[in-house]
matplotlib code that plots the C-alpha trace (Angstrom):
import matplotlib.pyplot as plt

x = [-63.0, -65.4, -67.6, -71.1, -72.5, -70.8, -72.6, -75.9, -75.5, -74.7, -77.4, -79.9, -79.2, -80.1, -83.3, -84.2, -87.4, -86.4, -87.4, -85.5, -82.6, -82.5, -82.9, -80.2, -78.0, -79.0, -77.8, -74.4, -74.3, -75.0, -72.7, -69.9, -71.0, -72.2, -76.1, -76.4, -76.5, -78.1, -80.8, -81.0, -81.6, -84.1, -86.4, -86.0, -87.0, -90.3, -90.9, -91.5, -93.2, -94.6, -94.6, -92.2, -90.9, -87.1, -86.8, -88.4, -86.0, -83.1, -84.3, -84.4, -81.0, -79.8, -81.9, -79.8, -76.7, -77.1, -78.5, -81.9, -83.3, -86.9, -87.3, -85.7, -88.1, -90.9, -89.5, -88.7, -92.4, -93.8, -91.6, -92.2, -96.2, -95.6, -94.0, -94.5, -92.8, -89.6, -87.0, -84.3, -86.5, -87.7, -83.6, -83.5, -86.3, -84.7, -81.6, -83.1, -85.5, -82.4, -81.1, -84.5, -83.9, -86.9, -85.1, -88.2, -89.6, -86.0, -86.3, -89.7, -88.3, -85.2, -87.6, -90.0, -87.1, -85.9, -89.8, -89.6, -86.5, -85.6, -82.4, -81.1, -77.6, -77.3, -80.8, -80.1, -77.3, -78.7, -81.5, -79.1, -76.5, -79.8, -81.2, -78.1, -77.8, -81.5, -80.5, -83.5, -81.5, -84.1, -82.8, -79.3, -77.6, -79.5, -79.1, -75.5, -75.0, -76.4, -74.4, -71.2, -71.9, -73.0, -69.5, -67.8, -69.1, -68.5, -72.6, -73.0, -70.9, -71.9, -70.8, -67.5, -67.7, -71.0, -69.1, -66.9, -69.7, -69.7, -68.2, -65.5, -62.1, -59.5, -59.4, -63.3, -63.2, -60.8, -62.8, -65.4, -63.7, -62.2, -65.8, -66.6, -63.3, -63.7, -66.8, -65.5, -62.5, -64.7, -66.3, -63.5, -61.1, -57.4, -55.7, -52.5, -49.5, -48.2, -45.2, -42.2, -40.6, -36.9, -35.8, -35.2, -38.6, -40.8, -42.9, -47.1, -49.3, -53.0, -55.8, -59.2, -62.5, -65.4, -64.8, -62.6, -64.8, -67.0, -66.3, -64.5, -62.1, -61.5, -61.2, -58.3, -56.0, -56.2, -53.6, -51.1, -51.7, -51.1, -47.6, -46.6, -47.6, -45.4, -42.9, -42.7, -40.8, -43.5, -46.7, -50.2, -53.3, -57.0, -59.4, -62.7, -65.9, -67.8, -69.2, -67.7, -69.1, -67.5, -66.9, -63.9, -62.0, -62.6, -60.9, -57.8, -57.9, -57.9, -54.9, -52.6, -52.5, -51.5, -54.8, -58.5, -59.7, -63.7, -64.5, -67.8, -70.6, -68.3, -68.1, -65.2, -63.5, -63.2, -62.1, -59.4, -58.4, -58.1, -55.8, -53.3, -53.4, -52.1, -49.2, -50.0, -47.2, -48.5, -52.2, -53.8, -57.8, -59.2, -62.5, -62.3, -65.1, -67.1, -70.0, -69.3, -66.2, -65.3, -63.1, -64.1, -61.7, -58.9, -59.2, -58.6, -55.2, -54.7, -51.4, -48.6, -48.5, -51.8, -52.1, -55.0, -55.3, -57.5, -61.1, -61.5, -60.2, -59.0, -57.9, -59.0, -58.4, -58.3, -55.2, -55.3, -54.0, -50.5, -49.9, -51.9, -50.5, -50.7, -48.7, -47.5, -50.4, -53.5, -51.7, -49.4, -47.8, -49.8, -52.2, -50.8, -51.5, -54.5, -54.3, -53.7, -51.9, -47.6, -47.5, -45.7, -45.4, -45.8, -43.7, -46.4, -50.0, -51.5, -54.4, -53.4, -55.6, -56.2, -54.4, -55.5, -58.7, -59.3, -61.6, -64.5, -66.3, -69.6, -72.8, -73.7, -74.5, -78.1, -78.2, -76.8, -79.4, -76.6, -77.4, -75.0, -73.1, -72.3, -70.1, -70.5, -69.9, -69.7, -69.8, -70.3, -69.7, -72.3, -75.1, -74.0, -71.2, -73.4, -74.5, -75.9, -72.6, -71.0, -74.2, -75.0, -70.9, -71.9, -75.1, -73.3, -71.1, -74.2, -75.0, -71.8, -71.4, -74.7, -75.5, -73.7, -75.2, -74.3, -74.3, -74.8, -75.2, -78.9, -78.9, -81.7, -85.5, -86.3, -82.9, -83.2, -86.1, -85.1, -82.0, -84.1, -86.1, -82.9, -81.7, -85.3, -85.4, -81.9, -83.3, -81.6, -83.7, -84.0, -83.5, -79.7, -79.0, -78.8, -78.4, -76.9, -77.9, -75.2, -73.5, -71.3, -67.9, -66.5, -69.9, -69.7, -65.9, -66.8, -69.4, -67.1, -65.2, -68.4, -67.4, -65.4, -64.7, -65.3, -66.4, -65.4, -67.4, -66.5, -65.8, -66.1, -63.9, -63.9, -61.8, -62.4, -64.4, -61.4, -59.0, -61.8, -62.3, -58.9, -58.3, -60.4, -59.2, -61.5, -59.8, -60.8, -61.3, -61.0, -60.7, -59.1, -59.5, -58.0, -59.2, -58.0, -61.5, -61.3, -57.7, -57.9, -58.9, -56.2, -53.2, -54.4, -54.0, -50.7, -49.4, -50.4, -48.4, -51.9, -51.8, -52.9, -56.3, -56.5, -57.8, -58.0, -62.0, -65.2, -64.6, -61.5, -63.3, -66.4, -64.2, -61.8, -64.7, -66.9, -63.6, -63.1, -66.7, -66.3, -63.2, -63.1, -59.6, -58.4, -60.5, -59.0, -55.4, -56.1, -57.2, -54.1, -52.1, -53.8, -53.4, -49.1, -49.2, -51.0, -48.2, -45.5, -46.1, -46.2, -49.5, -50.8, -47.4, -48.5, -45.4, -43.2, -46.4, -45.8, -42.0, -42.8, -45.6, -43.5, -40.7, -42.9, -44.3, -41.0, -39.9, -42.9, -42.2, -38.8, -39.1, -41.6, -39.3, -36.7, -39.1, -39.0, -42.3, -44.0, -41.9, -42.3, -41.7, -41.2, -40.1, -37.4, -38.5, -39.9]
y = [11.7, 9.2, 9.1, 10.1, 8.9, 5.6, 5.4, 6.1, 3.7, 0.7, 1.8, 1.8, -1.2, -2.6, -0.5, 0.6, 2.1, 5.1, 8.1, 10.3, 8.2, 8.6, 12.3, 12.7, 10.7, 12.6, 15.8, 14.4, 13.1, 16.8, 18.4, 15.7, 17.1, 13.8, 15.2, 11.9, 9.8, 12.8, 12.6, 8.9, 8.7, 11.8, 9.7, 6.4, 8.9, 10.3, 6.4, 5.9, 9.5, 10.9, 14.6, 15.2, 18.6, 17.5, 15.0, 17.0, 20.0, 17.9, 16.4, 20.3, 21.1, 17.7, 18.6, 21.9, 20.8, 18.8, 22.0, 20.8, 24.1, 23.8, 20.5, 22.2, 24.6, 22.7, 20.3, 23.3, 25.1, 21.9, 21.6, 25.1, 24.3, 21.6, 23.3, 27.1, 28.6, 27.1, 29.4, 27.2, 25.6, 28.9, 29.9, 26.8, 27.9, 31.6, 30.1, 28.1, 31.0, 32.4, 30.0, 30.0, 33.4, 34.8, 37.4, 39.3, 36.1, 34.8, 38.7, 37.5, 34.2, 35.7, 38.2, 35.7, 33.5, 36.6, 37.7, 34.0, 34.6, 37.8, 37.4, 34.9, 36.7, 34.0, 35.1, 38.8, 38.0, 36.1, 38.9, 42.1, 40.5, 39.9, 43.4, 44.3, 42.5, 44.0, 47.3, 47.0, 49.0, 49.6, 48.6, 48.5, 49.8, 48.3, 44.4, 45.2, 46.1, 43.3, 40.6, 42.6, 42.3, 38.7, 38.4, 40.3, 38.4, 34.8, 34.5, 32.9, 31.7, 34.0, 34.0, 35.8, 36.6, 38.4, 40.2, 41.6, 43.9, 45.5, 48.3, 46.6, 46.5, 43.6, 42.5, 41.8, 40.5, 37.7, 37.0, 36.5, 34.2, 32.5, 31.4, 29.9, 27.9, 26.7, 25.3, 23.1, 22.0, 20.9, 18.3, 17.0, 14.5, 15.6, 13.1, 11.9, 13.6, 13.9, 11.9, 13.2, 14.3, 14.8, 18.4, 18.5, 16.9, 18.7, 20.8, 20.1, 23.2, 22.6, 25.2, 24.5, 26.3, 26.8, 29.2, 27.6, 28.7, 31.6, 32.9, 36.1, 33.1, 31.8, 35.6, 36.5, 33.5, 32.2, 34.2, 33.7, 29.8, 29.8, 31.7, 29.6, 26.3, 27.8, 28.5, 25.3, 24.0, 22.9, 20.9, 22.8, 20.9, 22.6, 20.9, 22.0, 22.1, 23.7, 21.2, 22.2, 24.9, 24.5, 27.8, 29.1, 30.3, 26.5, 25.3, 27.7, 26.4, 22.8, 23.6, 25.5, 23.0, 19.5, 18.2, 19.6, 17.2, 17.2, 17.3, 18.9, 17.6, 15.1, 14.2, 16.4, 13.4, 12.5, 15.6, 15.6, 12.2, 13.3, 16.0, 13.7, 11.4, 14.0, 14.7, 18.4, 20.3, 23.6, 24.0, 27.1, 27.9, 30.0, 30.2, 30.7, 32.1, 32.5, 30.9, 27.3, 26.6, 23.7, 24.8, 21.3, 20.2, 22.5, 21.6, 17.9, 19.1, 17.0, 19.5, 19.8, 23.4, 25.7, 29.0, 31.6, 33.6, 35.8, 35.0, 35.8, 39.2, 38.7, 36.1, 33.1, 32.7, 28.7, 26.9, 24.8, 27.7, 28.5, 31.6, 33.9, 35.5, 39.3, 42.4, 45.4, 48.1, 45.4, 44.2, 46.4, 45.4, 47.5, 44.7, 41.7, 41.4, 40.7, 37.8, 34.0, 32.9, 34.1, 36.9, 36.2, 39.2, 39.5, 42.2, 43.3, 43.3, 40.4, 40.3, 38.7, 39.4, 38.4, 40.6, 38.2, 39.7, 42.0, 45.3, 45.0, 47.8, 48.8, 49.3, 52.6, 54.9, 55.1, 51.3, 51.3, 53.7, 56.8, 59.9, 61.3, 63.9, 64.0, 62.4, 58.6, 57.5, 54.4, 51.5, 47.8, 46.4, 44.0, 44.8, 43.8, 46.3, 49.1, 50.9, 54.4, 55.6, 55.0, 55.8, 59.1, 60.0, 58.9, 61.1, 63.6, 63.8, 63.4, 66.4, 68.4, 67.0, 69.0, 66.2, 63.5, 59.8, 57.0, 53.7, 50.5, 46.8, 45.7, 44.2, 41.2, 41.8, 45.4, 46.7, 49.2, 50.9, 51.1, 52.8, 55.2, 55.9, 56.8, 59.1, 60.5, 61.2, 63.2, 65.5, 63.5, 62.8, 59.1, 58.2, 59.7, 56.1, 53.6, 50.1, 47.4, 43.7, 41.7, 40.8, 38.0, 39.1, 40.3, 42.5, 44.0, 45.1, 46.8, 48.7, 50.2, 51.8, 54.3, 54.5, 58.1, 57.1, 54.3, 55.4, 52.8, 51.7, 51.4, 49.0, 46.5, 47.5, 46.9, 44.0, 42.2, 44.5, 47.3, 45.2, 44.9, 48.8, 49.7, 47.2, 48.6, 52.1, 53.4, 55.2, 54.3, 56.2, 54.7, 55.6, 53.2, 51.7, 49.9, 46.2, 43.8, 43.9, 47.9, 47.9, 46.2, 48.9, 50.9, 48.5, 48.0, 52.0, 51.8, 49.3, 51.3, 54.2, 56.0, 56.7, 59.8, 58.3, 57.1, 59.1, 59.7, 60.5, 61.2, 64.8, 64.2, 61.6, 63.8, 66.6, 64.9, 62.9, 66.2, 68.7, 65.4, 65.3, 68.8, 69.0, 66.8, 67.7, 66.4, 63.5, 63.0, 63.3, 60.8, 58.1, 58.9, 58.5, 54.9, 53.8, 54.4, 52.7, 49.9, 48.9, 49.7, 49.8, 45.9, 45.6, 43.9, 41.7, 38.1, 36.8, 38.8, 37.6, 34.3, 34.2, 35.7, 33.4, 29.8, 31.3, 31.9, 28.7, 27.1, 28.9, 27.7, 23.6, 24.0, 25.3, 22.4, 19.7, 21.2, 20.6, 24.6, 25.9, 28.8, 32.1, 35.3, 35.9, 38.6, 38.8, 41.1, 44.4, 46.0]
z = [146.4, 146.1, 142.9, 143.8, 140.3, 140.7, 144.2, 143.1, 139.9, 142.6, 144.7, 142.1, 140.9, 144.4, 144.0, 140.8, 141.2, 143.4, 141.3, 143.5, 143.2, 138.9, 139.8, 142.1, 139.5, 136.5, 138.3, 139.0, 135.7, 134.2, 136.2, 134.9, 131.4, 130.3, 128.8, 127.3, 130.8, 132.3, 129.8, 130.5, 134.0, 133.7, 131.7, 134.0, 136.6, 134.9, 133.5, 137.2, 138.1, 135.3, 135.4, 138.4, 138.3, 139.9, 136.9, 134.2, 135.2, 134.7, 131.4, 130.1, 131.4, 129.3, 126.1, 126.3, 126.9, 123.5, 122.0, 121.4, 122.7, 121.8, 123.2, 126.4, 127.0, 126.8, 129.6, 131.4, 131.0, 132.2, 135.5, 136.0, 135.9, 138.3, 140.5, 140.3, 143.7, 142.5, 141.6, 140.7, 137.9, 136.4, 136.2, 134.0, 132.0, 131.6, 130.4, 128.2, 126.7, 126.2, 124.0, 121.6, 121.5, 123.3, 125.1, 126.5, 127.8, 129.6, 131.1, 132.4, 134.1, 135.4, 137.1, 138.4, 140.0, 142.0, 143.1, 144.4, 146.5, 146.4, 149.0, 147.0, 145.3, 142.5, 141.1, 141.9, 139.6, 136.8, 136.3, 136.7, 133.8, 131.2, 132.5, 131.4, 128.1, 127.2, 128.3, 131.3, 133.9, 136.2, 139.9, 138.7, 141.0, 143.8, 142.4, 141.6, 145.1, 146.4, 144.1, 145.3, 148.8, 148.6, 146.7, 149.7, 152.4, 150.2, 150.4, 146.9, 144.0, 141.0, 137.5, 137.4, 133.3, 134.2, 137.2, 134.7, 133.9, 137.5, 138.8, 140.9, 141.4, 140.6, 144.1, 143.9, 140.8, 142.1, 144.9, 142.9, 140.6, 143.8, 144.8, 141.7, 141.7, 145.5, 144.2, 141.0, 143.2, 145.9, 142.4, 140.7, 141.1, 139.6, 137.3, 138.1, 137.2, 133.7, 133.0, 132.4, 129.5, 128.2, 128.7, 124.5, 123.7, 121.1, 123.3, 122.6, 123.1, 123.5, 123.2, 124.6, 123.7, 122.3, 119.7, 117.4, 114.4, 113.0, 116.7, 118.6, 119.8, 116.2, 114.5, 117.0, 116.8, 113.2, 111.6, 114.6, 114.4, 110.9, 112.0, 114.3, 112.0, 109.4, 111.5, 113.4, 116.3, 118.2, 118.1, 117.7, 119.5, 119.6, 121.7, 120.3, 122.9, 119.9, 117.1, 113.5, 111.3, 108.3, 108.6, 106.4, 109.7, 111.0, 107.8, 108.3, 111.7, 110.8, 107.9, 110.4, 113.6, 113.8, 115.3, 116.1, 118.6, 118.6, 121.8, 121.6, 124.5, 125.8, 129.5, 131.3, 132.1, 128.7, 127.2, 130.0, 129.0, 125.3, 126.1, 128.4, 125.3, 123.2, 125.8, 126.0, 127.4, 128.4, 128.0, 126.8, 128.2, 125.6, 127.3, 131.2, 133.0, 130.2, 128.7, 126.9, 128.8, 130.6, 134.1, 134.9, 132.6, 133.7, 137.1, 136.1, 135.7, 132.3, 131.3, 133.8, 133.1, 132.4, 131.0, 131.0, 127.5, 126.0, 126.1, 129.8, 130.9, 134.7, 136.7, 136.8, 141.0, 140.4, 141.7, 138.6, 136.0, 136.6, 134.3, 132.8, 129.4, 129.2, 128.5, 130.9, 129.9, 130.3, 133.4, 135.0, 138.0, 140.3, 139.6, 139.7, 143.8, 142.4, 140.1, 141.1, 138.7, 138.0, 135.1, 131.8, 130.0, 126.1, 124.9, 122.5, 123.3, 124.4, 121.7, 118.3, 115.4, 111.8, 109.8, 106.6, 106.8, 103.4, 103.3, 100.6, 99.5, 102.0, 100.9, 100.5, 103.9, 102.7, 102.6, 106.6, 107.4, 108.1, 106.8, 103.5, 105.8, 109.5, 111.7, 112.4, 116.1, 116.6, 119.3, 118.2, 121.6, 122.9, 124.9, 128.2, 127.7, 127.4, 131.0, 132.0, 132.5, 128.8, 127.2, 128.7, 127.8, 124.1, 124.6, 125.5, 122.5, 120.4, 121.4, 121.1, 117.6, 115.4, 112.6, 114.1, 114.6, 117.1, 115.7, 117.4, 117.4, 117.5, 120.7, 122.0, 122.7, 123.2, 123.6, 121.1, 121.9, 125.4, 124.1, 122.2, 125.1, 127.0, 124.3, 124.9, 128.3, 127.4, 125.2, 122.5, 119.1, 119.0, 115.4, 116.2, 117.3, 114.3, 115.0, 112.5, 112.7, 113.8, 109.9, 108.3, 109.9, 106.2, 105.6, 109.2, 108.6, 105.7, 107.3, 109.7, 107.0, 107.1, 111.2, 112.1, 115.5, 117.9, 121.0, 124.2, 127.1, 130.8, 133.2, 130.3, 127.3, 123.4, 122.9, 119.6, 118.3, 119.2, 117.5, 114.4, 114.3, 114.5, 111.1, 109.5, 110.0, 112.6, 115.3, 119.4, 121.7, 125.4, 129.0, 130.6, 134.0, 136.8, 135.8, 133.1, 131.4, 131.2, 129.8, 126.6, 124.5, 126.2, 125.1, 121.8, 121.5, 123.3, 121.6, 118.1, 119.4, 119.7, 123.4, 122.8, 121.9, 125.9, 128.0, 131.6, 132.5, 131.3, 130.7, 128.6, 127.0, 125.5, 125.2, 122.6, 120.9, 120.9, 119.3, 116.9, 115.6, 115.1, 113.0, 109.4, 108.9, 112.3, 111.9, 108.6, 110.0, 112.8, 110.2, 108.4, 111.2, 111.7, 108.5, 109.2, 112.8, 111.5, 109.0, 111.3, 115.2, 115.3, 116.5, 113.6, 113.1, 113.6, 112.6, 115.5, 117.9, 116.9, 117.9, 121.3, 121.7, 121.0, 123.0, 126.3, 125.5, 125.5, 128.7, 130.4, 129.5, 129.9, 133.9, 134.5, 132.8, 135.2, 138.2, 138.7, 139.9, 137.9, 137.5, 136.3, 132.7, 130.2, 126.4, 125.3, 124.8, 121.4]

ax = plt.figure().add_subplot(projection="3d")
ax.plot(x, y, z, "-o")
ax.set_aspect("equal")
plt.show()
């Protein structure tokens, strides 16, 4: 595959006054993950054509990639003023407005972009995703139908992570991810195969993520890494796409691994080269199709075995991913046909947790905005997981439990106000919705001790938030669905030994929550059961998890070293 950047550089040496040539080079540099080179090319174009909207737009993209978010907004606003009818530039402006926290401004920009090109499904997908985040549920069904039809007809490569919030099947999710993977495959040149290793050589395991710090990924994995490091036998390497935030989690990660490689904001090829130089045998993708990931790096095949695990709750549908690490509840046999990867089944829940966390005493109920008496129902899922079905279901529980409140995580922009308006439309006093601003993790965990029952969402479950709730002693009620993302909370309950908290449908969900909410003794007994199960079920046994994880990883590496193709792997039953 010819490198278009090399060709453009040669052409620009011959004709350095070609402004559009510099714009094209900037585009390719940004696609390759080289933000600094993209900025340089953009500025060369602007020197030749001051105020050119395409050059300003690439400059804004480059600035955003370097986390110069205010500068990016300035550049992209100028680009949008210069080309008011260009929907692509307006979308990039919307992204930048997200980055600076102007949620309602971003909504306005996404709406404008879609108005300019209403037949473009990618723009529909952006608007749909952002409306979900802001709990602005106007035209959701129409937008969702447009996006799903575009995926079905292979008309657009929409973001697979956002697609998980749609009420789709596992097969649809695979098709969506496959379309995105095909786009990346066309632009990436794989590396030559890694040198063969002796069967007895130490296995080196790599983890690629932008979440190695005060982030759900770091919170979930740190205790597991500590247990694996104590146990020894394999080398652990973290490849951090995020800068060192010097958080306690990042400090623990540094102490619990053989190396933390800072690859933040490096070009994709440079990140892949770092992984190859480290001699990684098995590389776990801990971001997948989520924002801030680097699928282009995985597409270069820096490691001989590559695994989808933990952060993206669905199939990658990418030919460069060999395995998906799961458990038999979250990914039952019946769903494997809709996964491109070979399945490696852990004998326990696939999701680890930080079991070293101590629960602090919470502020008073009054300080949390909660009533002194009454059942506290909660759902601390991100706002994009909330939807008319899940919220209406929770409101019916409120209706059936006099004096109860629903405690939610405060959302961006006017999301909280919209949720209160939704409650009012259903004759529920809006003041019964209580919102908690984002807190430092220990403070958030402490506040969870006031919650009596966690009400989950569909089709995208609580994942880290469900684990947090259970660790803090708050039972989780969920309605498992037919996709990976819809079965994570169910898996946690299943492996906790509390399968009875997994119900079949919305009617059963409401009935169970109402019964518990009106029976303080039953709630107390449930919390006592959870406290006992937390200690003896194995769900929070990170030493045991480390044994299973290491055995699975070594099995993957050995198969590859023997020249064998990936095969279904499963740990011993527990």
